[in-house]
C-alpha positions as a LaTeX table, in Angstrom:
\begin{tabular}{lrrr}
\hline
Residue & $x$ (\AA) & $y$ (\AA) & $z$ (\AA) \\
\hline
Met1 & 10.31 & $-9.97$ & $-22.54$ \\
Asn2 & 13.72 & $-9.55$ & $-20.95$ \\
Phe3 & 12.98 & $-9.20$ & $-17.23$ \\
Val4 & 16.19 & $-7.32$ & $-16.37$ \\
Glu5 & 15.68 & $-4.85$ & $-19.22$ \\
Glu6 & 12.05 & $-4.42$ & $-18.10$ \\
Leu7 & 13.22 & $-3.52$ & $-14.58$ \\
Lys8 & 15.89 & $-1.17$ & $-15.90$ \\
Trp9 & 13.60 & 1.09 & $-17.94$ \\
Arg10 & 11.05 & 1.08 & $-15.12$ \\
Gly11 & 13.73 & 2.28 & $-12.65$ \\
Met12 & 13.41 & $-0.89$ & $-10.56$ \\
Leu13 & 16.95 & $-2.30$ & $-10.64$ \\
His14 & 19.47 & $-1.52$ & $-7.91$ \\
Asp15 & 21.88 & $-4.46$ & $-7.49$ \\
Ile16 & 22.19 & $-7.63$ & $-9.54$ \\
Met17 & 24.54 & $-10.57$ & $-9.07$ \\
Pro18 & 26.67 & $-11.46$ & $-12.11$ \\
Gly19 & 25.09 & $-14.22$ & $-14.21$ \\
Thr20 & 21.50 & $-13.39$ & $-13.19$ \\
Glu21 & 20.42 & $-11.94$ & $-16.54$ \\
Glu22 & 22.00 & $-14.84$ & $-18.43$ \\
Leu23 & 20.09 & $-17.34$ & $-16.26$ \\
Leu24 & 16.79 & $-15.55$ & $-16.90$ \\
Gln25 & 17.39 & $-15.48$ & $-20.65$ \\
Lys26 & 18.29 & $-19.17$ & $-20.77$ \\
Glu27 & 15.30 & $-20.82$ & $-19.05$ \\
Val28 & 12.05 & $-20.37$ & $-17.15$ \\
Cys29 & 13.37 & $-19.34$ & $-13.77$ \\
Ser30 & 11.74 & $-19.52$ & $-10.34$ \\
Ala31 & 12.36 & $-16.45$ & $-8.19$ \\
Tyr32 & 11.04 & $-15.56$ & $-4.77$ \\
Leu33 & 10.40 & $-12.51$ & $-2.67$ \\
Gly34 & 9.59 & $-12.56$ & 1.03 \\
Ile35 & 6.84 & $-10.68$ & 2.85 \\
Asp36 & 6.67 & $-10.71$ & 6.63 \\
Pro37 & 2.95 & $-10.87$ & 7.53 \\
Thr38 & 3.10 & $-8.48$ & 10.48 \\
Ala39 & $-0.37$ & $-7.04$ & 9.70 \\
Asp40 & $-3.53$ & $-8.43$ & 8.15 \\
Ser41 & $-3.09$ & $-6.25$ & 5.09 \\
Leu42 & $-0.34$ & $-5.24$ & 2.72 \\
His43 & 0.37 & $-1.53$ & 2.37 \\
Ile44 & 1.69 & 0.29 & $-0.66$ \\
Gly45 & 5.24 & $-0.03$ & 0.64 \\
His46 & 4.90 & $-3.73$ & $-0.25$ \\
Leu47 & 3.82 & $-2.94$ & $-3.80$ \\
Val48 & 7.34 & $-2.49$ & $-5.15$ \\
Gly49 & 8.24 & $-6.09$ & $-4.35$ \\
Ile50 & 4.87 & $-7.39$ & $-5.49$ \\
Met51 & 5.23 & $-5.57$ & $-8.80$ \\
Met52 & 8.67 & $-7.16$ & $-9.22$ \\
Leu53 & 6.98 & $-10.55$ & $-8.94$ \\
Ser54 & 4.23 & $-9.42$ & $-11.30$ \\
His55 & 6.67 & $-8.18$ & $-13.94$ \\
Leu56 & 8.65 & $-11.42$ & $-13.53$ \\
Gln57 & 5.53 & $-13.48$ & $-14.28$ \\
Arg58 & 4.68 & $-11.34$ & $-17.30$ \\
Cys59 & 8.16 & $-12.09$ & $-18.62$ \\
Gly60 & 7.41 & $-15.82$ & $-18.49$ \\
His61 & 9.09 & $-16.77$ & $-15.20$ \\
Arg62 & 7.60 & $-18.32$ & $-12.07$ \\
Pro63 & 7.11 & $-16.03$ & $-9.07$ \\
Ile64 & 7.16 & $-17.45$ & $-5.55$ \\
Ala65 & 5.65 & $-15.25$ & $-2.84$ \\
Leu66 & 6.98 & $-16.31$ & 0.54 \\
Leu67 & 4.95 & $-15.29$ & 3.55 \\
Gly68 & 7.28 & $-15.17$ & 6.52 \\
Gly69 & 5.27 & $-16.97$ & 9.18 \\
Ala70 & 8.54 & $-17.92$ & 10.90 \\
Thr71 & 10.62 & $-14.83$ & 10.15 \\
Gly72 & 7.65 & $-12.69$ & 11.13 \\
Met73 & 8.04 & $-14.10$ & 14.63 \\
Ile74 & 11.61 & $-12.80$ & 14.72 \\
Gly75 & 11.73 & $-9.47$ & 12.90 \\
Asp76 & 14.18 & $-8.34$ & 10.24 \\
Pro77 & 16.72 & $-5.80$ & 11.56 \\
Ser78 & 17.42 & $-4.39$ & 8.08 \\
Gly79 & 16.77 & $-0.65$ & 7.99 \\
Lys80 & 15.44 & $-0.63$ & 11.57 \\
Ser81 & 16.93 & 0.71 & 14.77 \\
Gln82 & 14.50 & $-0.99$ & 17.14 \\
Glu83 & 13.41 & $-4.60$ & 17.57 \\
Arg84 & 9.85 & $-5.24$ & 16.40 \\
Asn85 & 7.11 & $-6.84$ & 18.43 \\
Leu86 & 6.82 & $-10.59$ & 18.02 \\
Leu87 & 3.53 & $-12.11$ & 16.86 \\
Asp88 & 1.88 & $-15.36$ & 17.91 \\
Glu89 & 1.06 & $-18.09$ & 15.40 \\
Glu90 & $-2.70$ & $-17.50$ & 15.41 \\
Thr91 & $-2.25$ & $-13.83$ & 14.51 \\
Leu92 & 0.26 & $-14.68$ & 11.80 \\
Arg93 & $-2.05$ & $-17.28$ & 10.22 \\
His94 & $-4.88$ & $-14.75$ & 10.12 \\
Asn95 & $-2.60$ & $-12.17$ & 8.51 \\
Gln96 & $-1.43$ & $-14.69$ & 5.92 \\
Glu97 & $-4.94$ & $-15.54$ & 4.78 \\
Cys98 & $-5.76$ & $-11.86$ & 4.32 \\
Ile99 & $-2.54$ & $-11.22$ & 2.39 \\
Arg100 & $-3.14$ & $-14.27$ & 0.18 \\
Lys101 & $-6.32$ & $-12.66$ & $-1.18$ \\
Gln102 & $-4.58$ & $-9.36$ & $-1.87$ \\
Leu103 & $-1.71$ & $-11.03$ & $-3.75$ \\
Gly104 & $-4.25$ & $-12.63$ & $-6.08$ \\
Lys105 & $-4.95$ & $-9.19$ & $-7.53$ \\
Phe106 & $-1.38$ & $-8.92$ & $-8.81$ \\
Leu107 & $-0.26$ & $-12.50$ & $-9.45$ \\
Lys108 & $-1.85$ & $-15.39$ & $-11.36$ \\
Phe109 & $-2.06$ & $-18.53$ & $-9.24$ \\
Asp110 & $-3.14$ & $-22.04$ & $-10.24$ \\
Thr111 & $-3.02$ & $-21.45$ & $-14.01$ \\
Gly112 & $-1.42$ & $-24.81$ & $-14.83$ \\
Glu113 & 1.33 & $-22.97$ & $-16.75$ \\
Pro114 & 5.06 & $-23.25$ & $-15.95$ \\
Asn115 & 5.04 & $-19.64$ & $-14.70$ \\
Ser116 & 1.99 & $-20.04$ & $-12.43$ \\
Ala117 & 2.62 & $-18.20$ & $-9.16$ \\
Ile118 & 3.21 & $-20.12$ & $-5.94$ \\
Leu119 & 2.50 & $-19.02$ & $-2.37$ \\
Val120 & 4.53 & $-20.59$ & 0.44 \\
Asn121 & 4.92 & $-20.00$ & 4.17 \\
Asn122 & 8.29 & $-20.50$ & 5.81 \\
Phe123 & 6.64 & $-21.47$ & 9.11 \\
Asp124 & 5.73 & $-24.77$ & 7.42 \\
Trp125 & 9.36 & $-25.85$ & 7.29 \\
Met126 & 11.01 & $-23.77$ & 10.00 \\
Ser127 & 8.58 & $-25.04$ & 12.66 \\
Lys128 & 9.89 & $-28.58$ & 12.12 \\
Phe129 & 13.44 & $-27.61$ & 13.09 \\
Ser130 & 14.69 & $-28.00$ & 16.62 \\
Phe131 & 17.17 & $-25.37$ & 17.78 \\
Leu132 & 19.96 & $-27.91$ & 17.99 \\
Glu133 & 19.26 & $-29.22$ & 14.49 \\
Phe134 & 19.31 & $-25.73$ & 13.04 \\
Ile135 & 22.61 & $-24.63$ & 14.58 \\
Arg136 & 24.18 & $-28.01$ & 13.71 \\
Asp137 & 22.93 & $-28.33$ & 10.11 \\
Ile138 & 22.74 & $-24.67$ & 9.05 \\
Gly139 & 24.59 & $-22.47$ & 11.52 \\
Lys140 & 27.94 & $-24.17$ & 11.03 \\
His141 & 28.03 & $-23.21$ & 7.33 \\
Ile142 & 28.02 & $-19.42$ & 7.91 \\
Thr143 & 30.66 & $-17.80$ & 10.10 \\
Val144 & 29.94 & $-15.10$ & 12.67 \\
Asn145 & 32.54 & $-12.94$ & 10.90 \\
Tyr146 & 30.50 & $-13.20$ & 7.68 \\
Met147 & 27.28 & $-12.26$ & 9.49 \\
Met148 & 28.89 & $-9.36$ & 11.38 \\
Ala149 & 30.07 & $-7.82$ & 8.12 \\
Lys150 & 26.52 & $-7.13$ & 6.95 \\
Asp151 & 25.51 & $-3.45$ & 7.02 \\
Ser152 & 22.24 & $-4.15$ & 8.83 \\
Val153 & 24.19 & $-5.75$ & 11.67 \\
Lys154 & 27.08 & $-3.27$ & 11.76 \\
Lys155 & 24.73 & $-0.28$ & 12.12 \\
Arg156 & 23.04 & $-1.77$ & 15.15 \\
Phe157 & 26.32 & $-2.78$ & 16.77 \\
Asn158 & 27.70 & 0.71 & 16.22 \\
Gly159 & 25.16 & 2.31 & 18.51 \\
Glu160 & 22.06 & 2.74 & 16.33 \\
Gly161 & 19.06 & 1.90 & 18.49 \\
Asp162 & 19.24 & $-0.40$ & 21.51 \\
Gly163 & 21.66 & $-2.94$ & 20.10 \\
Met164 & 20.58 & $-6.29$ & 18.69 \\
Ser165 & 19.26 & $-9.43$ & 20.32 \\
Phe166 & 20.46 & $-12.89$ & 19.33 \\
Thr167 & 16.97 & $-13.43$ & 17.89 \\
Glu168 & 17.42 & $-10.64$ & 15.35 \\
Phe169 & 21.05 & $-11.52$ & 14.73 \\
Ser170 & 19.91 & $-14.97$ & 13.60 \\
Tyr171 & 17.43 & $-13.51$ & 11.10 \\
Gln172 & 19.77 & $-13.64$ & 8.12 \\
Leu173 & 20.47 & $-17.33$ & 8.82 \\
Val174 & 16.74 & $-18.11$ & 8.83 \\
Gln175 & 16.19 & $-16.14$ & 5.62 \\
Gly176 & 19.23 & $-17.82$ & 4.12 \\
Tyr177 & 17.72 & $-21.21$ & 4.91 \\
Asp178 & 14.47 & $-20.17$ & 3.21 \\
Phe179 & 16.43 & $-19.66$ & 0.00 \\
Leu180 & 18.17 & $-23.03$ & 0.43 \\
Tyr181 & 14.83 & $-24.77$ & 1.07 \\
Leu182 & 13.22 & $-23.21$ & $-2.02$ \\
Tyr183 & 16.32 & $-24.03$ & $-4.07$ \\
Leu184 & 16.16 & $-27.70$ & $-3.06$ \\
Asn185 & 12.36 & $-28.14$ & $-3.19$ \\
Tyr186 & 11.18 & $-25.70$ & $-5.87$ \\
Gly187 & 14.25 & $-25.22$ & $-8.04$ \\
Cys188 & 14.33 & $-21.55$ & $-7.03$ \\
Arg189 & 17.60 & $-19.93$ & $-8.06$ \\
Leu190 & 16.86 & $-16.24$ & $-7.63$ \\
Gln191 & 15.82 & $-14.15$ & $-4.64$ \\
Met192 & 14.58 & $-10.58$ & $-5.03$ \\
Gly193 & 13.94 & $-7.79$ & $-2.55$ \\
Gly194 & 14.57 & $-4.17$ & $-1.66$ \\
Ser195 & 18.12 & $-2.85$ & $-1.67$ \\
Asp196 & 18.20 & $-3.07$ & 2.14 \\
Gln197 & 17.83 & $-6.86$ & 1.76 \\
Trp198 & 21.06 & $-7.40$ & $-0.19$ \\
Gly199 & 22.95 & $-8.68$ & 2.84 \\
Asn200 & 20.26 & $-11.20$ & 3.80 \\
Ile201 & 19.84 & $-12.37$ & 0.20 \\
Thr202 & 23.54 & $-12.93$ & $-0.40$ \\
Thr203 & 23.72 & $-14.93$ & 2.84 \\
Gly204 & 21.24 & $-17.27$ & 1.15 \\
Thr205 & 23.32 & $-17.56$ & $-2.02$ \\
Glu206 & 26.39 & $-18.30$ & 0.12 \\
Leu207 & 24.53 & $-20.97$ & 2.10 \\
Ile208 & 23.40 & $-22.65$ & $-1.14$ \\
Arg209 & 27.01 & $-22.60$ & $-2.40$ \\
Arg210 & 28.42 & $-24.07$ & 0.81 \\
Lys211 & 25.73 & $-26.58$ & 1.72 \\
Ala212 & 24.31 & $-27.64$ & $-1.66$ \\
Asn213 & 27.29 & $-26.84$ & $-3.88$ \\
Gly214 & 24.84 & $-24.89$ & $-6.06$ \\
Glu215 & 24.61 & $-21.55$ & $-7.80$ \\
Ala216 & 21.97 & $-19.03$ & $-6.82$ \\
Tyr217 & 21.47 & $-15.38$ & $-7.65$ \\
Ala218 & 20.30 & $-12.08$ & $-6.18$ \\
Leu219 & 18.52 & $-9.02$ & $-7.52$ \\
Thr220 & 17.28 & $-5.95$ & $-5.65$ \\
Cys221 & 15.29 & $-2.83$ & $-6.45$ \\
Pro222 & 15.84 & 0.66 & $-5.02$ \\
Leu223 & 13.96 & 1.72 & $-1.92$ \\
Ile224 & 11.26 & 4.05 & $-3.18$ \\
Thr225 & 11.08 & 7.56 & $-1.74$ \\
Lys226 & 9.23 & 10.71 & $-2.70$ \\
Ala227 & 10.99 & 13.37 & $-4.75$ \\
Asp228 & 11.60 & 15.41 & $-1.58$ \\
Gly229 & 13.36 & 12.45 & 0.02 \\
Ser230 & 10.56 & 11.60 & 2.45 \\
Lys231 & 9.34 & 8.04 & 2.91 \\
Phe232 & 7.09 & 6.66 & 0.20 \\
Gly233 & 3.64 & 5.44 & 1.20 \\
Lys234 & 3.41 & 7.33 & 4.46 \\
Thr235 & 0.94 & 10.13 & 5.15 \\
Glu236 & 0.25 & 12.16 & 8.27 \\
Lys237 & $-2.23$ & 9.47 & 9.25 \\
Gly238 & 0.14 & 6.55 & 8.60 \\
Asn239 & 0.40 & 3.88 & 5.92 \\
Ile240 & $-1.80$ & 3.63 & 2.84 \\
Trp241 & $-3.18$ & 0.10 & 3.09 \\
Leu242 & $-4.68$ & $-2.19$ & 0.46 \\
Asp243 & $-7.48$ & $-3.27$ & 2.81 \\
Pro244 & $-10.51$ & $-0.95$ & 2.33 \\
Asn245 & $-11.30$ & $-1.21$ & 6.05 \\
Arg246 & $-7.91$ & 0.32 & 6.87 \\
Thr247 & $-7.67$ & 2.80 & 4.00 \\
Ser248 & $-10.85$ & 3.66 & 2.12 \\
Pro249 & $-10.83$ & 3.36 & $-1.70$ \\
Tyr250 & $-11.37$ & 7.14 & $-1.85$ \\
Thr251 & $-8.29$ & 7.85 & 0.31 \\
Phe252 & $-6.30$ & 5.28 & $-1.71$ \\
Tyr253 & $-7.35$ & 6.95 & $-4.96$ \\
Gln254 & $-6.55$ & 10.42 & $-3.61$ \\
Phe255 & $-3.04$ & 9.35 & $-2.55$ \\
Trp256 & $-2.06$ & 8.57 & $-6.15$ \\
Leu257 & $-4.02$ & 11.50 & $-7.59$ \\
Asn258 & $-2.12$ & 13.92 & $-5.36$ \\
Cys259 & 1.37 & 12.71 & $-6.30$ \\
Ser260 & 3.71 & 15.39 & $-7.58$ \\
Asp261 & 4.51 & 15.44 & $-11.31$ \\
Glu262 & 8.03 & 14.19 & $-10.62$ \\
Asp263 & 6.83 & 11.32 & $-8.42$ \\
Ser264 & 4.06 & 10.29 & $-10.79$ \\
Lys265 & 6.58 & 9.88 & $-13.63$ \\
Arg266 & 8.47 & 7.34 & $-11.51$ \\
Tyr267 & 5.47 & 5.64 & $-9.93$ \\
Ile268 & 3.60 & 5.00 & $-13.17$ \\
Arg269 & 6.61 & 2.99 & $-14.38$ \\
Ile270 & 6.93 & 0.99 & $-11.18$ \\
Phe271 & 3.34 & 0.31 & $-10.17$ \\
Thr272 & 1.53 & $-0.31$ & $-13.46$ \\
His273 & 1.78 & $-2.62$ & $-16.48$ \\
Phe274 & 1.63 & 0.22 & $-18.99$ \\
Thr275 & 4.23 & $-0.24$ & $-21.73$ \\
Lys276 & 7.14 & 2.13 & $-22.26$ \\
Glu277 & 5.44 & 3.54 & $-25.38$ \\
Glu278 & 2.14 & 4.10 & $-23.54$ \\
Ile279 & 3.87 & 5.87 & $-20.66$ \\
Glu280 & 5.94 & 8.09 & $-22.94$ \\
Ala281 & 2.78 & 9.07 & $-24.83$ \\
Met282 & 1.07 & 9.97 & $-21.53$ \\
Glu283 & 4.13 & 11.98 & $-20.48$ \\
Arg284 & 3.98 & 14.04 & $-23.68$ \\
Glu285 & 0.27 & 14.65 & $-23.10$ \\
His286 & 0.97 & 15.59 & $-19.48$ \\
Glu287 & 3.74 & 18.03 & $-20.40$ \\
Ala288 & 1.45 & 19.74 & $-22.93$ \\
Ala289 & $-1.21$ & 20.35 & $-20.26$ \\
Pro290 & 0.13 & 19.70 & $-16.74$ \\
His291 & $-3.03$ & 21.06 & $-15.10$ \\
Leu292 & $-5.00$ & 18.08 & $-16.48$ \\
Arg293 & $-2.80$ & 15.72 & $-14.38$ \\
Val294 & $-2.84$ & 12.98 & $-17.02$ \\
Leu295 & $-0.18$ & 10.86 & $-15.30$ \\
Gln296 & $-1.74$ & 11.11 & $-11.84$ \\
Lys297 & $-5.20$ & 10.22 & $-13.16$ \\
Ala298 & $-3.90$ & 7.20 & $-15.09$ \\
Leu299 & $-1.91$ & 5.99 & $-12.08$ \\
Ala300 & $-4.81$ & 6.48 & $-9.67$ \\
Lys301 & $-7.28$ & 4.71 & $-11.95$ \\
Asp302 & $-5.05$ & 1.73 & $-12.71$ \\
Leu303 & $-4.23$ & 1.02 & $-9.06$ \\
Thr304 & $-7.66$ & 1.76 & $-7.59$ \\
Val305 & $-9.33$ & $-0.59$ & $-10.07$ \\
Arg306 & $-6.70$ & $-3.29$ & $-9.52$ \\
Val307 & $-6.65$ & $-3.14$ & $-5.73$ \\
His308 & $-10.34$ & $-2.40$ & $-5.19$ \\
Ser309 & $-12.75$ & $-2.43$ & $-8.17$ \\
Gln310 & $-14.10$ & $-0.41$ & $-11.09$ \\
Glu311 & $-17.11$ & 0.47 & $-8.94$ \\
Asp312 & $-14.90$ & 1.79 & $-6.13$ \\
Tyr313 & $-12.93$ & 3.83 & $-8.65$ \\
Asp314 & $-16.09$ & 5.32 & $-10.17$ \\
Ala315 & $-17.36$ & 6.19 & $-6.67$ \\
Ala316 & $-14.04$ & 7.80 & $-5.76$ \\
Val317 & $-14.12$ & 9.96 & $-8.90$ \\
Lys318 & $-17.70$ & 11.00 & $-8.18$ \\
Ala319 & $-16.78$ & 11.79 & $-4.57$ \\
Ser320 & $-13.86$ & 13.95 & $-5.73$ \\
Glu321 & $-16.19$ & 15.94 & $-7.98$ \\
Ile322 & $-18.54$ & 16.48 & $-5.04$ \\
Leu323 & $-15.75$ & 17.78 & $-2.83$ \\
Phe324 & $-14.37$ & 20.12 & $-5.46$ \\
Gly325 & $-17.65$ & 21.67 & $-6.52$ \\
Lys326 & $-18.95$ & 19.73 & $-9.53$ \\
Gly327 & $-21.16$ & 17.18 & $-7.79$ \\
Thr328 & $-24.91$ & 17.37 & $-7.39$ \\
Thr329 & $-27.29$ & 16.60 & $-4.52$ \\
Glu330 & $-28.08$ & 13.30 & $-6.25$ \\
Asp331 & $-24.38$ & 12.43 & $-6.48$ \\
Leu332 & $-23.95$ & 13.16 & $-2.77$ \\
Ala333 & $-26.97$ & 11.03 & $-1.85$ \\
Ser334 & $-25.55$ & 8.10 & $-3.84$ \\
Leu335 & $-22.41$ & 7.84 & $-1.68$ \\
Ser336 & $-22.21$ & 5.06 & 0.87 \\
Glu337 & $-21.75$ & 6.10 & 4.49 \\
Thr338 & $-18.14$ & 4.90 & 4.42 \\
Met339 & $-17.35$ & 6.86 & 1.27 \\
Phe340 & $-19.18$ & 9.95 & 2.56 \\
Leu341 & $-17.22$ & 9.98 & 5.84 \\
Ser342 & $-13.97$ & 9.27 & 3.99 \\
Val343 & $-14.47$ & 12.20 & 1.60 \\
Phe344 & $-15.26$ & 14.61 & 4.43 \\
Asp345 & $-12.76$ & 13.20 & 6.91 \\
Gly346 & $-11.57$ & 15.93 & 9.25 \\
Val347 & $-14.54$ & 18.23 & 8.55 \\
Pro348 & $-16.03$ & 19.79 & 11.74 \\
Gln349 & $-19.02$ & 17.82 & 13.03 \\
Phe350 & $-22.04$ & 18.76 & 15.12 \\
Asp351 & $-24.46$ & 16.40 & 16.86 \\
Val352 & $-28.15$ & 17.35 & 16.78 \\
Pro353 & $-31.00$ & 15.39 & 18.40 \\
Ala354 & $-33.47$ & 13.81 & 15.95 \\
Ser355 & $-36.32$ & 15.63 & 17.75 \\
Val356 & $-35.12$ & 18.94 & 16.26 \\
Leu357 & $-36.14$ & 17.77 & 12.77 \\
Glu358 & $-39.42$ & 16.07 & 13.68 \\
Asn359 & $-41.59$ & 19.00 & 12.59 \\
Gly360 & $-38.97$ & 20.69 & 10.49 \\
Cys361 & $-36.48$ & 23.28 & 11.68 \\
Gly362 & $-35.96$ & 26.73 & 10.20 \\
Val363 & $-32.59$ & 26.89 & 8.48 \\
Val364 & $-31.49$ & 29.99 & 10.44 \\
Asp365 & $-32.16$ & 28.28 & 13.78 \\
Phe366 & $-30.51$ & 25.10 & 12.50 \\
Leu367 & $-27.33$ & 26.90 & 11.45 \\
Ala368 & $-26.93$ & 29.32 & 14.35 \\
Glu369 & $-28.71$ & 27.83 & 17.33 \\
His370 & $-28.57$ & 24.03 & 17.00 \\
Thr371 & $-25.17$ & 23.63 & 15.29 \\
Lys372 & $-23.25$ & 26.89 & 15.88 \\
Ile373 & $-22.02$ & 26.81 & 12.26 \\
Phe374 & $-22.72$ & 30.54 & 12.40 \\
Ala375 & $-21.97$ & 32.64 & 15.46 \\
Ser376 & $-25.31$ & 34.45 & 15.24 \\
Lys377 & $-28.65$ & 34.36 & 13.44 \\
Gly378 & $-27.83$ & 37.71 & 11.87 \\
Glu379 & $-24.64$ & 36.33 & 10.31 \\
Ala380 & $-26.54$ & 33.27 & 9.04 \\
Arg381 & $-29.26$ & 35.46 & 7.47 \\
Arg382 & $-26.71$ & 37.67 & 5.71 \\
Met383 & $-24.92$ & 34.70 & 4.12 \\
Leu384 & $-28.18$ & 33.00 & 3.19 \\
Lys385 & $-29.29$ & 36.24 & 1.51 \\
Asp386 & $-25.99$ & 36.33 & $-0.44$ \\
Asn387 & $-26.61$ & 32.77 & $-1.68$ \\
Gly388 & $-23.59$ & 31.52 & 0.29 \\
Val389 & $-25.06$ & 28.47 & 2.07 \\
Ser390 & $-25.77$ & 24.99 & 0.68 \\
Ile391 & $-27.49$ & 22.03 & 2.32 \\
Asn392 & $-26.41$ & 18.75 & 0.71 \\
Lys393 & $-24.94$ & 20.69 & $-2.27$ \\
Ala394 & $-28.18$ & 22.62 & $-2.93$ \\
Lys395 & $-28.33$ & 26.39 & $-2.31$ \\
Val396 & $-30.90$ & 27.40 & 0.35 \\
Lys397 & $-32.65$ & 30.64 & 1.28 \\
Glu398 & $-33.61$ & 32.14 & 4.61 \\
Asp399 & $-37.16$ & 30.73 & 4.49 \\
Ala400 & $-36.01$ & 27.09 & 3.99 \\
Ala401 & $-36.65$ & 24.35 & 6.55 \\
Val402 & $-34.40$ & 21.41 & 7.40 \\
Thr403 & $-36.30$ & 18.13 & 7.75 \\
Thr404 & $-35.67$ & 14.38 & 7.89 \\
Asp405 & $-35.97$ & 14.45 & 4.08 \\
Asn406 & $-32.53$ & 16.06 & 4.05 \\
Leu407 & $-30.82$ & 13.13 & 5.75 \\
Leu408 & $-27.97$ & 11.37 & 3.93 \\
Asn409 & $-27.61$ & 7.71 & 4.84 \\
Gln410 & $-30.46$ & 8.34 & 7.29 \\
Arg411 & $-28.25$ & 10.26 & 9.72 \\
Tyr412 & $-26.13$ & 13.05 & 8.16 \\
Ile413 & $-26.63$ & 16.52 & 6.69 \\
Leu414 & $-23.83$ & 18.29 & 4.82 \\
Val415 & $-23.65$ & 22.06 & 5.21 \\
Gln416 & $-21.42$ & 24.20 & 3.01 \\
Lys417 & $-20.60$ & 27.79 & 4.00 \\
Gly418 & $-18.99$ & 29.72 & 1.18 \\
Lys419 & $-16.88$ & 27.79 & $-1.32$ \\
Lys420 & $-14.59$ & 25.75 & 0.90 \\
Asn421 & $-16.06$ & 25.40 & 4.40 \\
Tyr422 & $-17.88$ & 22.12 & 4.98 \\
Tyr423 & $-19.65$ & 20.88 & 8.12 \\
Ile424 & $-21.25$ & 17.52 & 8.89 \\
Val425 & $-24.33$ & 17.49 & 11.09 \\
Lys426 & $-25.00$ & 14.10 & 12.61 \\
Ile427 & $-28.61$ & 13.48 & 13.63 \\
Ser428 & $-28.93$ & 11.05 & 16.54 \\
\hline
\end{tabular}
């Protein structure tokens, strides 16, 4: 496959240096993309770059994922108005090990083939440099005028944020040296990144030209936003992470399932390996019956299975059915505690002592006296009589009793009042 053409139809090409496509058509090419390991998990904002590496590998080229152990200690000023917190080496090493495992779900390492993916860490070579060596051997090849002309620098010098420290100003030199190092030691001739990285990447190509008398190339993808212009990957509660301990598989699945029609048409091209023909067929199916959300379901399934597992995907689908009325008591009881709490995140909770259930508790007392789900026993009785109350997805009558047999995961009871009002009762 032609990598550049693949990126074009997927909407993943922003800038490309002349000669890049010819290089990729001529030979197996090594290309790298950098990830600063500032957390112990990737989030879906990283997925655009990772999918670029994945598509590159599928086109027969060799992807190099560079974890920025050194640059992560500095902080890239591109697209930021404030300087980021610096991390110590121990924290960075921990983050790198976690990220390594996540990358393995998108890239094929250690295959023995020419396009087998490689993982490197720029701390391994940058830590060997003394300050004097770096400014003597690298700094002299790039002028301050050249560095000042970069947009990421100009914005900060023109009053955006609190200015820029020398540490951040030097970032593009360090990233430029990464490219030179990979060029000399891995034959890497292409660097990829988001469109905000163009200035840093071209500094690397210039350093290779001046110091190694070589030719290197640059390619960037657009920064992904939602159709309304808001930032992709952010929710009211923050980033959507790949680590299930940070973002549950259910929440991850729901993020993609809830994409707008316009966004899902873009995202399914960028974040999956579906072919152009497969996507166009799904789009026709979606347009014929938009309420079935064909694109969103395909996108959510593909990514949830890839990032988590088939089992997590199946559980997320089952949990969705429970929340939106189709699930049974048995389905509810099958959810893990983590999945249960994730599905009903934000639902009002009541704490009830375990002693209340020891000999069974009348449902009216349970609902009105012990939990205050109803303001009065009379109100509870009226709704029970109208068949409007469920305990763990099963309708209950006024003469029912709540016992320890009702406990989910040995500590929770789910109460539903009407069609949409859920309450969690925690027994402790």
